[in-house]
KOLTIRO-174153 format. One record per residue (C-alpha): x, y, z; residue number from 1. Coordinates in steps of 0.5 Angstrom, whole numbers, m for minus. Layout:
REM residues N
      x      y      z    k
      X      Y      Z  NUM
...
This chain:
REM residues 209
      x      y      z    k
    170    m80    m71    1
    164    m79    m74    2
    157    m78    m70    3
    152    m84    m69    4
    145    m82    m66    5
    141    m88    m63    6
    134    m86    m63    7
    133    m79    m59    8
    128    m78    m54    9
    127    m72    m51   10
    126    m72    m43   11
    119    m75    m40   12
    118    m79    m47   13
    114    m73    m50   14
    117    m72    m56   15
    122    m77    m60   16
    126    m77    m67   17
    127    m82    m71   18
    135    m84    m72   19
    138    m90    m75   20
    136    m97    m73   21
    140    m99    m67   22
    139   m104    m61   23
    144    m99    m57   24
    142    m99    m50   25
    148    m94    m47   26
    155    m93    m46   27
    159    m99    m44   28
    162    m98    m37   29
    168    m93    m37   30
    166    m90    m43   31
    160    m85    m41   32
    161    m78    m42   33
    155    m73    m41   34
    155    m66    m45   35
    150    m60    m44   36
    148    m56    m50   37
    144    m49    m48   38
    139    m47    m53   39
    135    m40    m53   40
    129    m39    m57   41
    127    m32    m58   42
    120    m29    m58   43
    121    m28    m66   44
    123    m36    m67   45
    131    m35    m68   46
    134    m40    m65   47
    142    m41    m62   48
    146    m46    m59   49
    152    m46    m54   50
    158    m50    m55   51
    158    m56    m51   52
    159    m56    m44   53
    162    m63    m41   54
    160    m65    m34   55
    167    m67    m33   56
    166    m70    m25   57
    159    m71    m23   58
    156    m75    m17   59
    149    m78    m18   60
    145    m72    m20   61
    150    m67    m17   62
    155    m64    m23   63
    161    m62    m19   64
    166    m60    m25   65
    164    m57    m32   66
    168    m54    m37   67
    167    m51    m44   68
    170    m53    m49   69
    169    m61    m48   70
    176    m64    m48   71
    178    m68    m54   72
    171    m67    m57   73
    171    m68    m65   74
    167    m62    m68   75
    163    m67    m72   76
    160    m69    m66   77
    159    m63    m63   78
    156    m60    m69   79
    151    m66    m69   80
    149    m65    m61   81
    148    m58    m63   82
    143    m60    m69   83
    139    m65    m64   84
    139    m60    m59   85
    136    m55    m64   86
    131    m60    m66   87
    129    m62    m59   88
    127    m55    m57   89
    123    m54    m64   90
    119    m60    m63   91
    117    m58    m56   92
    116    m51    m57   93
    121    m48    m53   94
    121    m40    m52   95
    127    m37    m48   96
    132    m42    m45   97
    133    m49    m44   98
    138    m55    m44   99
    139    m61    m47  100
    143    m66    m44  101
    147    m72    m48  102
    150    m79    m46  103
    156    m80    m51  104
    160    m87    m52  105
    167    m84    m52  106
    169    m90    m57  107
    164    m91    m61  108
    161    m84    m62  109
    154    m86    m61  110
    150    m81    m56  111
    143    m80    m54  112
    139    m75    m50  113
    138    m76    m43  114
    134    m70    m41  115
    131    m64    m44  116
    129    m58    m39  117
    126    m51    m41  118
    127    m45    m37  119
    123    m40    m40  120
    123    m34    m35  121
    130    m35    m33  122
    132    m29    m37  123
    139    m32    m39  124
    141    m32    m46  125
    146    m37    m50  126
    152    m32    m49  127
    151    m33    m41  128
    153    m40    m42  129
    159    m39    m47  130
    166    m38    m44  131
    169    m31    m43  132
    175    m34    m46  133
    178    m40    m50  134
    177    m44    m44  135
    172    m44    m38  136
    172    m49    m32  137
    166    m49    m27  138
    167    m52    m20  139
    161    m53    m15  140
    162    m54     m8  141
    156    m57     m5  142
    159    m60      2  143
    159    m67      2  144
    159    m67      9  145
    153    m63     10  146
    149    m62      4  147
    145    m57      8  148
    150    m52      6  149
    149    m47      1  150
    153    m49     m6  151
    159    m45     m8  152
    160    m44    m15  153
    167    m42    m18  154
    168    m40    m25  155
    175    m40    m28  156
    177    m37    m35  157
    183    m37    m39  158
    187    m38    m45  159
    188    m45    m45  160
    186    m51    m41  161
    192    m52    m37  162
    192    m45    m35  163
    185    m46    m32  164
    186    m52    m29  165
    192    m49    m25  166
    188    m43    m23  167
    182    m47    m21  168
    187    m51    m16  169
    190    m45    m13  170
    183    m42    m12  171
    180    m48     m9  172
    187    m48     m4  173
    186    m41     m2  174
    178    m41     m1  175
    176    m40      6  176
    170    m43     10  177
    168    m51     11  178
    167    m56      6  179
    174    m59      7  180
    172    m66      4  181
    169    m63     m2  182
    175    m59     m4  183
    180    m64     m2  184
    176    m69     m7  185
    176    m63    m13  186
    183    m61    m12  187
    185    m68    m12  188
    181    m69    m19  189
    184    m63    m22  190
    191    m65    m20  191
    190    m72    m23  192
    194    m74    m29  193
    188    m77    m32  194
    184    m71    m31  195
    190    m66    m34  196
    190    m71    m40  197
    183    m70    m42  198
    179    m76    m38  199
    172    m74    m36  200
    166    m77    m33  201
    166    m85    m32  202
    173    m85    m36  203
    176    m81    m30  204
    173    m85    m25  205
    176    m91    m28  206
    183    m88    m29  207
    183    m85    m22  208
    179    m90    m18  209
């Protein structure tokens, strides 16, 4: 599947890049995937991009599970995302760290930029966002019952995606403290057959209801 780009717009409408003419308005129901590319621009102008992190499970603006590499993402699409992210960073004159977020239609391969945010004083590098192993899963527990609770982040790495899912499930089951509703929801998602097969985003919601 080749990558097709609709008109790409950086966040806040500040900068646009021309793509092929299209009336594409966004992914159809059940097709949307959301992916992040982290970009770092050094003081000397050297630019580096990370591999694609997928927002595998999200609720409204809250990312609950993110993983890298994104499951079943064709290399041609990941290359196109990294190229567009680099262009957005250059167009906006970023220095330091930033993230470009994309919405991808899983069937057609059409994607669009849905956000671009620079973090010039974060001190982070692209290496900070690359998994420390072949696969990485980040789980965030915000506390569905009480959002005043601090966010807990769990980063699990492993040689395979299956190994990472098993480790994440076990770690969640053994994690002390409140946020039981959040934890049960996340464990259910991670253990579901749909998620284990690589379904993410709205595709996962459609499969598991």
